NUVEX-879841 format. One line per 3 residues: number of its first residue (from 1); their letters; for each residue x, y, z of N, C-alpha, C. Coordinates in Angstrom, 2 decimals. Example, Ala and Ser with C-alpha at 12.3 -4.5 7.8 and 13.67 -1.06 7.14 Angstrom:
# residues 2
1 = AS = 13.19:-5.69:7.80:12.30:-4.50:7.80:13.20:-3.30:7.80 | 12.85:-2.25:7.08:13.67:-1.06:7.14:12.90:0.03:7.87 $
This chain:
# residues 103
1 = MRY = -47.02:238.68:108.83:-48.40:238.85:109.06:-48.57:239.52:110.45 | -49.05:240.70:110.46:-48.96:241.45:111.68:-49.91:240.82:112.82 | -51.04:240.39:112.50:-51.98:239.93:113.48:-52.02:238.41:113.65 $
4 = FEF = -51.02:237.72:113.15:-50.96:236.25:113.10:-49.56:235.81:113.35 | -49.43:234.57:113.99:-48.25:233.89:114.21:-48.27:232.51:113.80 | -47.24:231.98:113.23:-47.26:230.52:112.80:-47.08:229.64:114.01 $
7 = DER = -48.03:228.70:113.99:-48.02:227.63:115.04:-47.41:226.34:114.46 | -46.23:225.97:114.84:-45.56:224.78:114.22:-46.42:223.52:114.47 | -46.97:223.40:115.60:-47.71:222.19:115.94:-48.94:222.06:115.03 $
10 = LGI = -49.66:223.15:114.81:-50.91:223.18:114.03:-50.61:223.26:112.56 | -49.53:223.81:112.21:-49.08:223.97:110.89:-49.86:225.05:110.13 | -50.42:225.96:110.89:-51.03:227.17:110.29:-50.75:228.37:111.12 $
13 = HIP = -51.08:229.57:110.54:-50.96:230.86:111.30:-52.21:230.94:112.13 | -52.06:231.45:113.31:-53.23:231.67:114.23:-53.23:233.13:114.64 | -54.37:233.63:114.98:-54.49:235.04:115.31:-53.71:235.34:116.59 $
16 = KLE = -53.04:236.45:116.56:-52.33:236.94:117.73:-52.64:238.46:117.91 | -53.82:238.66:118.53:-54.25:240.06:118.69:-53.71:240.63:119.89 | -53.27:241.83:119.82:-52.58:242.54:120.95:-53.66:243.32:121.79 $
19 = DEW = -54.83:243.42:121.23:-55.90:244.15:121.90:-57.21:243.45:121.75 | -58.23:243.91:122.49:-59.55:243.32:122.42:-60.13:243.51:120.98 | -60.83:242.60:120.52:-61.43:242.61:119.18:-62.17:243.98:118.99 $
22 = ENY = -62.93:244.38:119.92:-63.85:245.56:119.78:-63.03:246.86:119.65 | -61.75:246.85:120.06:-60.94:247.99:119.99:-60.21:248.20:118.70 | -60.39:247.25:117.76:-59.87:247.46:116.40:-60.93:248.15:115.60 $
25 = NSE = -60.44:249.10:114.68:-61.39:249.71:113.85:-61.92:248.73:112.76 | -63.05:249.09:112.05:-63.64:248.17:111.18:-62.86:247.79:110.02 | -61.86:248.62:109.55:-61.01:248.29:108.42:-60.03:247.20:108.88 $
28 = VRS = -59.43:247.37:110.07:-58.48:246.42:110.55:-59.21:245.09:110.78 | -60.40:245.17:111.41:-61.18:243.92:111.61:-61.45:243.21:110.37 | -61.85:243.95:109.32:-62.12:243.33:108.03:-60.82:242.68:107.46 $
31 = DIL = -59.77:243.32:107.59:-58.47:242.77:107.02:-58.14:241.49:107.82 | -58.28:241.51:109.07:-58.01:240.39:109.88:-58.93:239.25:109.53 | -60.20:239.51:109.44:-61.18:238.42:109.03:-60.90:237.85:107.68 $
34 = LRW = -60.49:238.73:106.72:-60.15:238.25:105.35:-59.04:237.34:105.43 | -57.98:237.72:106.12:-56.77:236.81:106.25:-57.11:235.54:106.97 | -57.93:235.61:108.04:-58.33:234.45:108.75:-59.11:233.50:107.89 $
37 = EQI = -59.97:234.06:107.06:-60.78:233.20:106.22:-59.91:232.47:105.21 | -58.85:233.08:104.73:-57.83:232.39:103.91:-57.17:231.28:104.60 | -56.74:231.55:105.86:-56.06:230.54:106.65:-56.98:229.38:106.98 $
40 = RGI = -58.24:229.80:107.45:-59.31:228.87:107.80:-59.55:227.90:106.66 | -59.47:228.36:105.42:-59.73:227.57:104.26:-58.71:226.38:104.05 | -57.63:226.50:104.65:-56.63:225.42:104.54:-56.73:224.35:105.73 $
43 = IPD = -57.49:224.76:106.77:-57.53:223.84:107.88:-58.12:222.44:107.50 | -59.12:222.30:106.66:-59.64:220.93:106.37:-58.55:220.12:105.65 | -57.74:220.76:104.81:-56.68:220.02:104.12:-55.63:219.58:105.11 $
46 = RIH = -55.35:220.44:106.07:-54.34:220.13:107.10:-54.79:218.95:107.98 | -56.10:218.96:108.32:-56.73:217.83:109.07:-56.66:216.59:108.26 | -56.96:216.67:106.99:-56.92:215.48:106.18:-55.54:214.77:106.15 $
49 = KLE = -54.55:215.67:105.93:-53.15:215.16:106.01:-52.78:214.53:107.31 | -53.14:215.11:108.38:-52.87:214.53:109.72:-53.58:213.20:109.91 | -54.84:213.12:109.39:-55.59:211.88:109.51:-54.93:210.77:108.69 $
52 = AVI = -54.34:211.16:107.59:-53.59:210.12:106.76:-52.38:209.65:107.45 | -51.73:210.45:108.23:-50.58:210.11:108.98:-50.98:209.15:110.11 | -52.09:209.50:110.76:-52.64:208.60:111.80:-52.94:207.22:111.30 $
55 = IVK = -53.54:207.12:110.14:-53.78:205.87:109.56:-52.63:205.01:109.30 | -51.54:205.73:108.75:-50.30:205.01:108.58:-49.70:204.40:109.84 | -49.73:205.29:110.89:-49.24:204.88:112.25:-50.08:203.74:112.86 $
58 = QNQ = -51.33:203.88:112.66:-52.27:202.78:113.16:-51.93:201.44:112.47 | -51.69:201.56:111.20:-51.28:200.35:110.48:-49.98:199.78:111.00 | -49.05:200.64:111.24:-47.78:200.22:111.90:-48.00:199.67:113.17 $
61 = LDQ = -48.88:200.14:113.95:-49.15:199.69:115.32:-49.80:198.29:115.28 | -50.61:198.08:114.29:-51.29:196.76:114.07:-50.18:195.69:113.88 | -49.15:196.00:113.30:-48.04:195.06:112.96:-46.95:195.00:113.93 $
64 = EDD = -46.98:195.94:114.92:-45.86:196.02:115.82:-45.97:195.06:117.01 | -44.84:194.45:117.26:-44.79:193.42:118.39:-43.90:194.04:119.62 | -43.04:195.10:119.28:-42.20:195.64:120.35:-43.04:196.59:121.15 $
67 = FLT = -43.02:196.36:122.49:-43.81:197.18:123.37:-43.50:198.61:123.42 | -42.16:198.98:123.41:-41.79:200.38:123.47:-42.08:201.10:122.19 | -42.00:200.41:121.06:-42.37:200.99:119.79:-43.83:201.21:119.73 $
70 = SCR = -44.63:200.26:120.31:-46.07:200.39:120.34:-46.52:201.63:121.17 | -45.81:201.80:122.27:-46.08:202.94:123.14:-45.76:204.22:122.42 | -44.61:204.24:121.71:-44.24:205.46:120.98:-45.31:205.78:119.86 $
73 = LNS = -45.70:204.78:119.12:-46.77:204.95:118.14:-48.07:205.43:118.68 | -48.44:204.89:119.83:-49.69:205.28:120.51:-49.58:206.76:120.93 | -48.41:207.14:121.38:-48.21:208.56:121.82:-48.26:209.50:120.63 $
76 = EIA = -47.60:209.07:119.53:-47.72:209.95:118.28:-49.04:210.07:117.79 | -49.79:209.03:117.86:-51.22:209.00:117.30:-52.04:209.96:118.24 | -51.84:209.87:119.54:-52.60:210.80:120.47:-52.28:212.16:120.25 $
79 = DLA = -50.94:212.51:120.00:-50.54:213.87:119.70:-51.19:214.37:118.40 | -51.20:213.53:117.40:-51.85:213.95:116.07:-53.33:214.19:116.27 | -54.00:213.34:117.04:-55.45:213.43:117.32:-55.71:214.77:118.10 $
82 = STI = -54.86:215.13:119.01:-54.97:216.28:119.77:-54.80:217.53:118.87 | -53.87:217.43:117.88:-53.67:218.48:116.98:-54.89:218.71:116.08 | -55.48:217.60:115.63:-56.68:217.65:114.79:-57.86:218.33:115.61 $
85 = NDL = -57.93:217.97:116.89:-58.96:218.53:117.70:-58.80:220.04:117.77 | -57.60:220.51:118.04:-57.35:221.97:118.09:-57.59:222.64:116.81 | -57.26:221.96:115.70:-57.63:222.58:114.42:-59.06:222.71:114.23 $
88 = HLW = -59.83:221.76:114.62:-61.32:221.90:114.63:-61.80:223.09:115.39 | -61.16:223.29:116.56:-61.60:224.46:117.39:-61.25:225.77:116.69 | -59.98:225.84:116.10:-59.68:227.04:115.37:-60.54:227.22:114.18 $
91 = FRV = -60.96:226.23:113.50:-61.85:226.30:112.34:-63.15:227.00:112.81 | -63.63:226.75:113.97:-64.89:227.24:114.47:-64.73:228.78:115.00 | -63.50:229.22:115.15:-63.33:230.59:115.66:-63.90:231.61:114.79 $
94 = NQD = -63.88:231.45:113.50:-64.50:232.34:112.56:-65.95:232.54:112.84 | -66.67:231.51:113.14:-68.06:231.64:113.50:-68.30:232.51:114.60 | -67.51:232.47:115.63:-67.51:233.27:116.82:-67.25:234.75:116.49 $
97 = LEA = -66.26:234.98:115.62:-65.96:236.38:115.32:-67.07:236.97:114.50 | -67.68:236.24:113.53:-68.73:236.80:112.66:-69.93:237.11:113.55 | -70.17:236.30:114.58:-71.33:236.55:115.40:-71.04:237.86:116.22 $
100 = KIH = -69.87:238.17:116.63:-69.55:239.38:117.31:-69.73:240.64:116.39 | -69.32:240.46:115.10:-69.47:241.53:114.19:-70.88:241.90:113.91 | -71.75:240.94:113.81:-73.13:241.15:113.48:-73.95:241.72:114.71 $
103 = H = -73.40:241.75:115.86:-74.14:242.23:117.05:-73.73:243.60:117.46 $
């Protein structure tokens, strides 16, 4: 995918534009937006999967008596929550691009 790269942490391809958005011709922009809309469509499913992992880890944490293990679980939960937050931000990127196109 020419204008995208896979982000391991997020589990999705994200845009990797080599130039300013305005410098791409309308056909390239349209292709990028089409591909992004396809990627964007999987973000809610990705978030849902991560939320399920958080619930499992929270349940483990509720039962955990070992301090170091509790710290590890807390850290993992925080990392997953951060990933979810970033996915929400990427999900909203499309709205920003569409606004630029219509102006």
